[in-house]
C-alpha positions as CSV (number, residue, x, y, z in Angstrom):
1,M,47.6,-82.6,-8.6
2,T,48.2,-83.5,-5.0
3,V,47.6,-80.9,-2.0
4,P,50.0,-79.9,0.9
5,Q,49.5,-81.3,4.0
6,P,49.2,-79.0,7.0
7,T,52.6,-79.0,9.5
8,G,52.5,-78.0,12.9
9,T,53.1,-74.1,11.7
10,T,50.6,-74.0,8.7
11,R,46.8,-74.7,7.8
12,W,44.7,-74.8,5.8
13,R,42.7,-71.6,4.1
14,C,40.0,-71.5,1.3
15,T,40.9,-69.0,-0.9
16,L,37.5,-68.2,-1.7
17,C,35.5,-67.7,1.2
18,G,38.6,-67.9,4.0
19,N,37.3,-71.0,5.9
20,L,40.0,-72.4,7.8
21,T,38.0,-75.4,10.0
22,R,36.1,-77.4,7.6
23,F,36.9,-79.4,4.4
24,D,36.4,-83.0,3.1
25,V,39.4,-84.3,2.0
26,T,40.2,-87.7,-0.3
27,R,43.1,-89.4,0.4
28,A,44.9,-92.4,-1.5
29,S,46.7,-94.6,0.9
30,K,48.8,-97.9,1.1
31,A,48.8,-99.6,4.2
32,V,49.5,-102.8,5.6
33,E,46.3,-103.9,8.6
34,Y,46.8,-106.5,10.9
35,V,42.7,-107.6,11.1
36,H,41.9,-109.9,14.0
37,L,38.5,-111.7,12.7
38,D,36.4,-113.3,15.5
39,L,34.7,-116.4,15.8
40,A,31.7,-115.5,14.1
41,G,33.7,-113.9,11.0
42,E,33.7,-109.8,12.3
43,P,36.9,-107.9,11.5
44,T,38.8,-105.6,13.7
45,V,41.9,-104.0,12.6
46,E,43.7,-104.2,15.6
47,E,47.4,-102.6,14.2
48,R,47.7,-100.2,11.0
49,E,51.4,-99.1,9.3
50,V,50.9,-96.6,6.5
51,L,53.3,-96.9,4.2
52,S,52.4,-94.0,1.7
53,E,49.4,-91.3,1.7
54,T,48.6,-88.8,-0.9
55,I,46.6,-85.9,-0.5
56,E,44.3,-86.0,-4.1
57,S,41.7,-83.6,-3.6
58,V,40.3,-80.9,-0.6
59,R,36.8,-79.1,-0.8
60,C,35.7,-76.6,1.3
61,R,32.6,-77.8,3.4
62,W,31.3,-73.9,3.1
63,C,31.5,-73.0,-0.4
64,N,31.8,-76.5,-1.9
65,A,35.1,-75.1,-3.5
66,V,37.4,-78.0,-4.8
67,D,41.1,-77.2,-4.7
68,Q,41.0,-73.9,-4.0
69,V,42.9,-74.7,-0.4
70,E,46.2,-73.0,0.5
71,L,48.8,-73.3,3.2
72,V,48.5,-70.1,5.8
73,D,50.6,-69.8,8.9
74,R,49.0,-70.8,12.3
75,P,48.7,-67.6,14.6
76,G,51.7,-68.0,17.0
77,A,53.3,-69.8,14.7
78,G,56.4,-67.8,14.7
79,S,56.7,-67.4,18.1
């Protein structure tokens, strides 16, 4: 089950404890990266293009509830 991502007018809220600010998010993504290796062989990602991304689960940091997250309106989003 995928979890909807917050937008400019919505945010996440834990339905069990009411947390609005702390979540552990598990994502699956497919990306193309431009990797630059220095002369010692240490890689640095200089460019990253995300081709697709899915949020697989969201865990509340306050109560450890898994997938108990809903989208709610942000304060002032209606004005």
